[in-house]
C-alpha atoms as an extended CHARMM CRD file, in Angstrom:
* protein
*
       108  EXT
         1         1  MET       CA              9.1540000000        7.7830000000       17.8500000000  PROA      1               0.0000000000
         2         2  HSD       CA              5.4160000000        8.3170000000       17.4480000000  PROA      2               0.0000000000
         3         3  PHE       CA              3.8360000000        9.8470000000       14.3540000000  PROA      3               0.0000000000
         4         4  SER       CA              0.4560000000       11.4790000000       14.5650000000  PROA      4               0.0000000000
         5         5  VAL       CA             -1.8960000000       11.5690000000       11.6090000000  PROA      5               0.0000000000
         6         6  GLU       CA             -4.7660000000       13.1450000000       13.5230000000  PROA      6               0.0000000000
         7         7  SER       CA             -4.3400000000       16.4300000000       11.6530000000  PROA      7               0.0000000000
         8         8  LEU       CA             -5.3690000000       14.8220000000        8.3570000000  PROA      8               0.0000000000
         9         9  GLU       CA             -8.3120000000       16.5600000000        6.7330000000  PROA      9               0.0000000000
        10        10  THR       CA             -9.4090000000       13.4690000000        4.8250000000  PROA      10              0.0000000000
        11        11  PRO       CA             -9.4970000000        9.8450000000        5.9590000000  PROA      11              0.0000000000
        12        12  ALA       CA             -7.0230000000        8.8450000000        3.2270000000  PROA      12              0.0000000000
        13        13  LEU       CA             -3.2980000000        8.9500000000        3.9370000000  PROA      13              0.0000000000
        14        14  THR       CA             -1.7080000000       10.3160000000        0.7570000000  PROA      14              0.0000000000
        15        15  LYS       CA              1.8860000000       10.6810000000       -0.3910000000  PROA      15              0.0000000000
        16        16  ALA       CA              1.5370000000       14.4270000000        0.1740000000  PROA      16              0.0000000000
        17        17  HSD       CA              0.3890000000       13.7870000000        3.7610000000  PROA      17              0.0000000000
        18        18  LEU       CA              3.3290000000       11.4370000000        4.3500000000  PROA      18              0.0000000000
        19        19  ALA       CA              5.7510000000       14.0860000000        3.0720000000  PROA      19              0.0000000000
        20        20  GLU       CA              4.1110000000       16.6940000000        5.2980000000  PROA      20              0.0000000000
        21        21  LEU       CA              4.4720000000       14.4000000000        8.3370000000  PROA      21              0.0000000000
        22        22  LEU       CA              8.1800000000       13.9020000000        7.5820000000  PROA      22              0.0000000000
        23        23  PHE       CA              8.5570000000       17.6670000000        7.3130000000  PROA      23              0.0000000000
        24        24  GLU       CA              6.6890000000       18.4050000000       10.5660000000  PROA      24              0.0000000000
        25        25  GLN       CA              7.7900000000       15.5450000000       12.7900000000  PROA      25              0.0000000000
        26        26  ILE       CA             11.2800000000       14.6210000000       11.5840000000  PROA      26              0.0000000000
        27        27  GLY       CA             12.4840000000       18.0130000000       10.4380000000  PROA      27              0.0000000000
        28        28  LEU       CA             13.3670000000       17.2330000000        6.8430000000  PROA      28              0.0000000000
        29        29  ASN       CA             12.7840000000       20.0950000000        4.4480000000  PROA      29              0.0000000000
        30        30  LYS       CA              9.7550000000       19.8220000000        2.1800000000  PROA      30              0.0000000000
        31        31  ARG       CA             11.7670000000       18.8600000000       -0.9030000000  PROA      31              0.0000000000
        32        32  GLU       CA             13.6540000000       16.1110000000        0.9580000000  PROA      32              0.0000000000
        33        33  SER       CA             10.3950000000       14.8380000000        2.4510000000  PROA      33              0.0000000000
        34        34  LYS       CA              8.7120000000       14.5980000000       -0.9410000000  PROA      34              0.0000000000
        35        35  ASP       CA             11.7780000000       12.9570000000       -2.5100000000  PROA      35              0.0000000000
        36        36  MET       CA             12.0020000000       10.3790000000        0.3040000000  PROA      36              0.0000000000
        37        37  VAL       CA              8.3270000000        9.4020000000        0.0100000000  PROA      37              0.0000000000
        38        38  ASP       CA              8.5840000000        9.1910000000       -3.7960000000  PROA      38              0.0000000000
        39        39  ALA       CA             11.7650000000        7.0800000000       -3.5920000000  PROA      39              0.0000000000
        40        40  PHE       CA             10.1000000000        4.7060000000       -1.1010000000  PROA      40              0.0000000000
        41        41  PHE       CA              7.1670000000        4.0410000000       -3.4310000000  PROA      41              0.0000000000
        42        42  VAL       CA              9.4130000000        3.7270000000       -6.4970000000  PROA      42              0.0000000000
        43        43  LEU       CA             11.4110000000        1.0310000000       -4.6880000000  PROA      43              0.0000000000
        44        44  ILE       CA              8.2380000000       -0.8570000000       -3.7960000000  PROA      44              0.0000000000
        45        45  SER       CA              6.6840000000       -0.6190000000       -7.2530000000  PROA      45              0.0000000000
        46        46  ASP       CA              9.9450000000       -1.5360000000       -9.0330000000  PROA      46              0.0000000000
        47        47  SER       CA             10.3100000000       -4.6300000000       -6.8760000000  PROA      47              0.0000000000
        48        48  LEU       CA              6.7200000000       -5.7030000000       -7.5800000000  PROA      48              0.0000000000
        49        49  VAL       CA              7.0280000000       -5.0490000000      -11.3360000000  PROA      49              0.0000000000
        50        50  GLU       CA             10.1150000000       -7.2880000000      -11.3780000000  PROA      50              0.0000000000
        51        51  GLY       CA              8.0700000000      -10.0240000000       -9.6860000000  PROA      51              0.0000000000
        52        52  GLY       CA              9.6020000000       -9.7280000000       -6.2180000000  PROA      52              0.0000000000
        53        53  ASP       CA              7.7820000000       -9.6690000000       -2.9050000000  PROA      53              0.0000000000
        54        54  VAL       CA              7.8600000000       -6.6370000000       -0.6220000000  PROA      54              0.0000000000
        55        55  LYS       CA              7.9130000000       -7.4170000000        3.0870000000  PROA      55              0.0000000000
        56        56  ILE       CA              7.5440000000       -4.5860000000        5.6000000000  PROA      56              0.0000000000
        57        57  SER       CA              8.1740000000       -5.8540000000        9.1060000000  PROA      57              0.0000000000
        58        58  GLY       CA              5.2600000000       -5.2350000000       11.4420000000  PROA      58              0.0000000000
        59        59  PHE       CA              3.0430000000       -4.1060000000        8.5680000000  PROA      59              0.0000000000
        60        60  GLY       CA              2.6230000000       -6.8360000000        5.9540000000  PROA      60              0.0000000000
        61        61  ASN       CA              3.6040000000       -8.3690000000        2.6320000000  PROA      61              0.0000000000
        62        62  PHE       CA              2.8670000000       -7.2880000000       -0.9300000000  PROA      62              0.0000000000
        63        63  GLN       CA              3.0630000000      -10.0800000000       -3.4920000000  PROA      63              0.0000000000
        64        64  ILE       CA              2.4460000000      -10.4950000000       -7.2120000000  PROA      64              0.0000000000
        65        65  ARG       CA             -0.0600000000      -13.1800000000       -8.1480000000  PROA      65              0.0000000000
        66        66  THR       CA             -0.7440000000      -14.3670000000      -11.6820000000  PROA      66              0.0000000000
        67        67  LYS       CA             -4.4210000000      -14.9560000000      -12.3870000000  PROA      67              0.0000000000
        68        68  ALA       CA             -5.3270000000      -17.4200000000      -15.1240000000  PROA      68              0.0000000000
        69        69  PRO       CA             -7.6420000000      -16.4720000000      -17.9830000000  PROA      69              0.0000000000
        70        70  ARG       CA            -11.2660000000      -17.2640000000      -17.2910000000  PROA      70              0.0000000000
        71        71  PRO       CA            -14.7120000000      -16.7990000000      -18.7620000000  PROA      71              0.0000000000
        72        72  GLY       CA            -16.6280000000      -13.7690000000      -17.5680000000  PROA      72              0.0000000000
        73        73  ARG       CA            -19.9990000000      -12.1810000000      -18.1640000000  PROA      73              0.0000000000
        74        74  ASN       CA            -21.0460000000       -8.6070000000      -18.8640000000  PROA      74              0.0000000000
        75        75  PRO       CA            -23.4300000000       -7.8950000000      -15.9720000000  PROA      75              0.0000000000
        76        76  ARG       CA            -25.4780000000       -5.4660000000      -18.0510000000  PROA      76              0.0000000000
        77        77  THR       CA            -26.0560000000       -7.5780000000      -21.1390000000  PROA      77              0.0000000000
        78        78  GLY       CA            -25.3230000000      -11.0770000000      -19.8720000000  PROA      78              0.0000000000
        79        79  GLU       CA            -22.9420000000      -11.5460000000      -22.8080000000  PROA      79              0.0000000000
        80        80  ALA       CA            -20.0660000000      -13.9580000000      -22.2080000000  PROA      80              0.0000000000
        81        81  ILE       CA            -16.6570000000      -12.2740000000      -22.4730000000  PROA      81              0.0000000000
        82        82  PRO       CA            -13.1910000000      -13.7280000000      -21.9030000000  PROA      82              0.0000000000
        83        83  ILE       CA            -11.0970000000      -12.2570000000      -19.0950000000  PROA      83              0.0000000000
        84        84  LYS       CA             -7.4020000000      -12.2940000000      -19.9790000000  PROA      84              0.0000000000
        85        85  ALA       CA             -4.6470000000      -13.6190000000      -17.7370000000  PROA      85              0.0000000000
        86        86  ARG       CA             -3.1900000000      -10.8540000000      -15.6130000000  PROA      86              0.0000000000
        87        87  ARG       CA             -0.8790000000      -10.1150000000      -12.7210000000  PROA      87              0.0000000000
        88        88  VAL       CA             -2.3350000000       -8.5670000000       -9.5780000000  PROA      88              0.0000000000
        89        89  VAL       CA             -0.8480000000       -7.2760000000       -6.3430000000  PROA      89              0.0000000000
        90        90  THR       CA             -2.0540000000       -8.8660000000       -3.1300000000  PROA      90              0.0000000000
        91        91  PHE       CA             -1.4840000000       -7.5920000000        0.3940000000  PROA      91              0.0000000000
        92        92  HSD       CA             -1.4250000000       -9.7050000000        3.5260000000  PROA      92              0.0000000000
        93        93  ALA       CA             -1.3440000000       -7.7990000000        6.8030000000  PROA      93              0.0000000000
        94        94  SER       CA              1.1380000000       -8.9070000000        9.4510000000  PROA      94              0.0000000000
        95        95  GLN       CA             -0.1210000000      -10.4220000000       12.6800000000  PROA      95              0.0000000000
        96        96  LYS       CA              1.0710000000       -7.3090000000       14.5300000000  PROA      96              0.0000000000
        97        97  LEU       CA             -0.9860000000       -5.0120000000       12.2550000000  PROA      97              0.0000000000
        98        98  LYS       CA             -4.0420000000       -7.2670000000       12.5860000000  PROA      98              0.0000000000
        99        99  GLU       CA             -3.7590000000       -7.1210000000       16.3690000000  PROA      99              0.0000000000
       100       100  GLN       CA             -3.4410000000       -3.3240000000       16.3310000000  PROA      100             0.0000000000
       101       101  ILE       CA             -6.5280000000       -3.0100000000       14.1000000000  PROA      101             0.0000000000
       102       102  GLN       CA             -8.5000000000       -5.2580000000       16.4600000000  PROA      102             0.0000000000
       103       103  GLY       CA             -7.3580000000       -3.2050000000       19.4360000000  PROA      103             0.0000000000
       104       104  ASP       CA             -5.6010000000       -6.1960000000       21.0530000000  PROA      104             0.0000000000
       105       105  GLU       CA             -2.2960000000       -4.3730000000       21.2410000000  PROA      105             0.0000000000
       106       106  PRO       CA             -1.5030000000       -0.7030000000       21.7660000000  PROA      106             0.0000000000
       107       107  ALA       CA              0.1520000000        1.0200000000       18.8210000000  PROA      107             0.0000000000
       108       108  THR       CA              3.8970000000        1.4610000000       19.3120000000  PROA      108             0.0000000000
């Protein structure tokens, strides 16, 4: 099954656009489409908040990384300020996605 996003008015693919694509190309009603997209992102964010990795075959991996505290500097004033330890989300694209972006492989 092929999904087309060529009708997007903006270059960003939003949750609303995803729901609209499910409505148009799969045939779900608008409420079901919105609920499915919302549920998908809730599952991903809940897994990441709990410290788990999210692996989407053929797309990539989302992982939580803990960054240590470090000294920083206010670029405007030059004043030294501490940067607290924090958790960040990292994304690593799959080899298949990298190849598609480079044009080495036709999109399936």
